[in-house]
N, C-alpha and C positions, 0 to 999 in steps of 0.2 A: 405659185403654190403657196398653200397655208404654212406657218411656219409652226413647227411642231414645238420651240421652246416659248417663244413670244405670245403667239396667238391668244391663248388662254382662252379660248373659245368656253362660252356659259350655255346650257341647255337653253331651248326655247322657253318663255315663261310661261307658254302653257303645257309644257311636256309634265308627267306627272312627280310633283314635289320636287320638282326641277332635277332630275334625275340624271346622271353623269353616267353615260352609256360605251366607255373603254376606259382603260389603263390610262391611254391619251389623255383624256377628257379630267380624270380624277387625279392625274399629275399636274397638268394645268390649274384645276381648282385651287390644288395645295401649293402651287408654284414651285415645284419640284421634279426633279426625275422621274422616269416609270421606272426605273430599276428601286428607287428607294422608296417609292410607295407602295412596290407590288412586296417589299420586305416590312412596308408597315401592316401588310394583312396577318403576318403573323404577332403582331401586338396589339390587336383588336380592332384593325379599321374595317367597318363594316363594308363588305363587301358581297356581292349578291352572285350566284351563278345561274344561267339558265340551263334547263333541260335537253333545249333542241341545240344540237351541234351546228347546224348549219349557221345559228346565228350568233353575235356575237358572245364570247363566253360570260363575260362576267358585266356588272352595272353595279352605280351605288347611288346613294341620295345626299344630295347638300347636307339638309339639316339630321342627317344620322350621322354624318362626318363631323357637323360641329358639335353633336353632343358628345360624341365619343370623345374627341380631344379637350372638351370644357370640363368632361367627368372625369376625366383621367390624366391632368396635366401636370399636376404636381409628380403623381408615381412616372409617368412617363420620361419627364425632365430629368428626375433623379436617377433614373436607369439610366437614362443615355448619360448623364454626367459619369455614372459608373463604369461602364462598356468605352467612354472615351480614355477613362484613366488606366484601360487595360492595355498593355504594349500588343500592337497586329491587329488592334479592331479599326474598323474604319466608319464610328459612330461619334458624332458631336450635335451641340444642339446649335439652334439659329431661329430665325423668324420668319416666315415668308410676308409674301405682298398682302396675302387674305387673311391675316391674324391667326393664322394657324402656325404655329411654332416646327421650325426645321429641327429633325429630330436626328439626322444623319447626313454625314457629307460623304458617304463612303464612293458614292457617284461621281464625285468631284476628282475622288483618284482613279477609278479604271477609265476615265473618258481623257479628254486631252486638254489638260488646263496651261495657260499660259501665265509661269511664275516671273515675274521679275525678280533677278538676283538683287539681293541687297548687299552695299558693299559698305556698307558703315562708313562711307569716306567723305566726297564733298557733295553730291547731289542729294541727299534725307530731308527731307521737311517733316514738319512734325504732322505724324499720323491724326486721322479725323477720320469721319463714317463717310466722308466722300471720296469720290475718286480720286480729288485733288492731291497731288505729291505723291501717288503711286510712279513709281520711277523703278522700281526694282520687282522683275516679276520670274515666272519661269512657265513652260510650256511642256503640259506631263503630256503622256501619248494620248492622241486621238484614238477614240473607242471605235475599233473596227465593227459597224453596223451589219458587216455583212455575215457573221458569226464564222468566215470560211477562213480556217488558220491560213490557208495556201494567199490570203489578202494581206496576212499582217505585214507585209515587206511596203504593201500601197499606204497603207495607216500609219507606219512608221516615218515612211517618205515624207508623208505630204506634213506630219509633224516637223521632221527636220527643216522644210523647206519655208515653212511657217515663223521658226524659230530664226531663221535666217533672214525673214523679210523683217521683222522684229528687232533684230541686232542692228538693223542698217540706222534705226534710230538714234542718236546719240545721246539723248536724255533718257534712255531706256537701257538697263543692265538684266538681261537674258542670262536664266541657267542653263548651262551646257547638257545638251542632249541624254549625255551620260549619265548625269545625275537624276534628270527624270525619267528615265528608263526603267530605276528604281524602283518605280512606284506601280509598273507596271501590270506586277502582280502581286502589289501589294495592297494589302485594305487596311490604310493607316487613316485615321483623321485627320482632315483639314489643318487645325490647330498643330498637329505634329510635323506635317508637311512644313507647313508656315515657318514653326520653328527650327525645322532640320537645315531649310535651305534661306532661310532670313530673308525673308521676303515679304512683300508689300500685298499681295494679289494674287489670286489662281484664277484662271480662265478654262472651267472643264469642257468640250468638245466630242463630236461625232465628227465619222467621214462616212460617206457610203457612195460608193461607185457602180454605177449601174447602167449599163451598154456603153453610150456615150456620154453619161453625165454625172456629175462628181457633185455632193452636197456637203458642206461643212455645216453644222451648226455648233456656236459656240457661246458660253456662258462666263461673265466677268463674275469674279468671287471674290467678296471683301476676308483679306487673310486674317486683318482681325476680330469681324464679328462673324463670319460665314455666312452673309447676305448675300442674297444676289443682286448685283448692279446693274446689269444688262445683260442683254440674250439677243441671239438673232440669226438666221440661217442664210446660206448663200448655196447659189448652184449654178454652174453654167455646165458648158460643151469640154468635153475631156483637152480639143484643141485649146482651149482658154482658162486652162488649170493654173497657170502663173498668175493671170490675171484677178484669178478668184481668190487666191492665197495675197496678192497685193491688197484686195478690196477689204479682208479680213482685216489685216494689220493697220491698214488705214483707220477702220473703223475703232481696231481698240486704242488705236493713240490718241482720237478723239475722247473717247470714253473715258480715260487717265488725263485727258486735258492739257497733252502734248502737242504743242504747236510744231509742226516740222517746216523744216527749213527747203528754201527752194529746190537745192540738191537731192533731199530728202524724197521732197514731193514727185522729183522727177523718178527718182529709182523706183520708187512704188506706183510709177503711173505711165512705165515703160514697155509693158510687159507684151511680149510678142506671141504668134501661133507656136504651139510645138507639134510636133510628130507622135501622138499618142501610142506609138510602140516604144519610141527613142527613150520618150517620158519616163515609160512603165521600167525599160530596161536600165535608164539612170537612176531611178528609185532602188531598184534591184540592188545597182550596185552601192548606191548609200547603206542600203540594210545591209550589207556583207561588210563593207567597208567600215563602217561603226560595230559592228557585233564581232570582230575581231579580237578589241579588248576583253570580251565575256568570255571568250573560249578556254578553257581547262589548262591546255597545254598546247606548247607551240606548235607542231605538227597541225591542229587545228585552227591556229592562228595562221597560219602562213598559208592553210587552205581555203581559210576565209578571206583573205588578200587575193590571193590570186583569182578567186570567182570573182572580187569585185573588179579587178580589170580586164574582166570576161566582158563582163555587164557593161561597165562603162564603154570600153569598147566596139560593145553592141551599141550601144545610144549615139556613138559617132558616126556610125555605118548607116544611121537611121538620118543624123542631121550631123555632117562635119562640123557645121560652125557652131555647134554647143559650147558654148565655154564653160558652162557648169559640167559637163562631163568631163573637159579636161582639168578642169581643178580639181575633179574627182580622182583623174587617173596619178593627178601631182603628188597629190595626200597619200596614196595609197603605195607609191611607188616609196615615198618619202619613209613610210611608215615602215617599209620591208627592208631599208636600208639597218647594216649594225646587228638588228635583233635577227634575221634571216637570210639575208643577202650580203655579199660585198658592195660595198658602196660602189665601187668600180662599175658593178654590172647594173644595179637600178637608180643610182642619182643625175648621173646625164638625162634619164628619161622624165623624172621628176621634173629636173631644170627644161626641159623641154615642153612638156605637157602644160608647164605654169607660165611660161612663157606665149604660148597659144590661148591660153585663157585668157592672159590680161592683154594680148591683143584683140582677142576679140570682145571682151569685155573687161574692162580695167577697173571695175568697182567690184570685183569679187576680190573680200578679203581673203580667204582662202586660199588662194592663187598667190597673192602676195607675201601669204607667211610661207608657203610651202618654199617658194621662190627665195626669198631672205633663206632660212633652214639651209639650203643648198648653200648658197654662196657664204654663208658662214661654216657649216660643218666640212664641206667638201670643197667648194671654188677657193676657200679661205681668201674672198673677194668683203673686205671686210665694211667697205664704206656701202657695197653695193646691199651686204645684209643688213646695215644699221636701216639705210632709208625704205627697203623695202619692208621690215620687220616694223617699221613707224606706219609706215602707210598701212599696212594692215590692222592695225591697232586704230587709227585715225579711221577707215571706213567701219570697223565692227569692233568695238573697245569692248565687244562681250566675247569674244573669240577667244578661248583658254590658251588654245597652244602658240596663239599670236604673243601673247604675253609671255608663255615659257619658252618658248625659244629666243624673246628676247632676253630674256632673265640668264639665260645662257651665253648670250652676248654680252652682256654687260659684265657678267663674271669674268669669263677665258680673255675678254678682248680687252673690254675697258678697264678691268679689274675696280670694278665700282661693287663691293660685296652689299652694302647695304641697299643699293637700288634693287640688285639682282633678287636678292630675297622680298622685298617689298613685290617685287612683278612677279615673281611667284607665288606671293600670297594672292596677288588679283588672279593669277590664273585658277588657283586651289578653291576662294570665293566663289569663282563662277561655276568648279565644277566640284561642290563638294563632298559628295558623295562619292565618284570616282575618280580621285585626284592621280593616281598615278597613270592615267590615261596621256599627259601632259607633262610627266616626268618626276624625277623624286625629289622634293624638298630636301630631304634628309640629306642625300647625295652631297646636292650643291652645297648645304651648310658643312659638312666636313669637306668637300674640296675650298671652302672659305675661311677652311679653319677653325669655326665656331662650333667645336666639336660638343661641348654641353647644351649646346641647341639641338646641336644632331642626333644627340642621345636622344634628347626631349622628346623631335620629331618621331623617330625612328620606334621607338616605345607606343606611338599610338596607333603606327602603320602596320598591315598586316605584310608579311614573307619579307619584315627588312632587315632580320637580323643580322646579314652580311655588311649591312653599313653600320649597325650596331656595334659590331665586333671592330671594323676599322677605327672606328671612333673612341671605342675601350680603350685600344692599343695605341692610338694617337696620344692620349692620356696616361699612359703607364699603367693601367687599371688590367691586368695583364690576365686574371682570375675570371674578372666579366668577360674580355675579349674571348676568351675560349670557349667559355660558357655561352657567348651567344652564337659565335664560330659552328658549336656543335649543334646547337638548334637549327642555325641555317641549312648544316649539311642533312638534316634529316625530309628536309621537303625542297631546296633547289636541285636541278639537273642542267642548269642553266650555264655552258663554259664560263662565261663573263663574270656570272658571280663566283665561280669555284675558283678562278685566279683570286678576284678580293680578296674573297675568304683564304685563300693562301695567303698572301699579301699580310692579313691581320694576324695571322698565327705567326708567320714568321716575325713581324714584330712584338710579337707577344712571348717570344723563345722557343716556340716551336717548330723549330726550322725542319725537323725528320717531316712531320705532319704537313708541312706546307710542301713539301716538296713532293709527297704523295701525293698530295691535291691536286699539283702543277702536272704531275704526268696522267695522273686522271683526266683533267680539263682538257690535254691535249691530244687523247685518245677521245674523248668526245666532240675537240675540235676539225677531227679528221673528217667528218660527216658534213661540216659545211663551215661556214665564216666565222671568225673569232676575232676581236676585237685587240690586235697589237697592243695594246696599250696596257690594256690589264696584265697582259702577260709580262710584258718589261717591268711593270711597277712590283710583281710577284718578286721577279729576279730580282730585284731590285733590294728588298726589303732583304734578302737572304745575301746581299753580299756580292752576287755571279754579276759583276759589273759585264763581261763579253755578253751571256745570255740577253741582258736586257738592253742594251745598244743593238744587239741584233734584231729584236723585237720591237725596237724602236724603228728600226731602218725599215723592218718591213710594215708597218703602220703609216710610217710616212707614206711609201708607194700606193699602200693601198686607201689611202686618205680613209682612216681609219677616223670615226668622229667619238 
């Protein structure tokens, strides 16, 4: 099957004036996507339209396209530069292989791109025009070519799995899916994406499922110049979709000139056939599990997680040995703990699912991360927690939740605040646009008694006024603490946050307000689980020791984290 991206088909020499007979051929001649060249029509791209509806709608001539570009190059470049400077636009400049300048990179954003995360630490090499040294990438959402909104879960799931495959390569750092999904509906210049995510390269792509066939097209784009470095298409049967993803990941590794270790070659070369129905259910589970963090309220978040559990269980009914579905279950149950459900209700299920995933496939980093977190916050098995979390980071250094869970361990158990903050920073670097998905850095800076740092971080984060209030109160800045607490109360209804705000108000001397807030929080807590440690902290700041100890005992018995 011809490659839509790389074939660059030229009209036969005998065709009239080297005519290009479709958007596809025009895009290939310009060495850019169909979406972009369609936009260029409004900028004067000489496209002709036929009157006969049964024939192809458009055609163009090479010499007219060349004349169009050569005659208006300065004007077009200036227009693109001005457009690129406007927020929320999707245009930037570049140059294709045929000598025609690239005027837009908006197509890079709506398609799937692999952008390798820039950690600014040990692996960086000097940037160059070649792919050499591109260790920091990210995967933007694969564009759903079916145009069917009901298939979005499939495109997002394929994006997730491609990220996971690339993240197994130790010399790569891959941006988390939470951040890359922020570009799914945003029209942003490639240069802005590179700046926001601190990456070396972008890879855009598309996915199309038709019957029992799946096709992925990917392009590697230089993050510095915007130039297209490589492009290829891959197609396989739906039963071999894992092999398809592995092949794409290996190809990208080759293009950025990273040599795979024997273990990485094994991991990316041992895919097995899957049940199409089971794989579809698994992708739907991923879609719901990852989507919970973007939901606007707790009820929708909980509903999303419950839906994810149903889909993962459906995947396991199709294939009882699907280790990835067990890992998804473990992640989902772990996310439900404390925020929505009592740990005693869900953490044992998270542990069992993680253990089963590891039994079936010891290479799944998400399963080790989930098991390590359960061992830490629920089982209180510190050695197991440390070994599992370190194993998760070893398997996938780009997994932000593994770094976040390990940061909690380093602070709470090992008592190493410097390493804790550094580990959190790694998690945030891997997911810079949605860091809250992996924990609150300001909160852990507060727990580490780094109140000024906590204040600086909380000011940059949305909806972090409750931490700001606690930090100001700890420094004795009562007016600032009360002001931050009042701001938090305008938008939060989470009982845990209410008890934290109550503690801040008590520390700031507003004890009547704190008692009123505790009463309000306890009323809300009757509808579901609440972490007893936060209630105890509020009573402690009021000097009501008996109530504080009562809630501490409840927290211990409930295994609150």
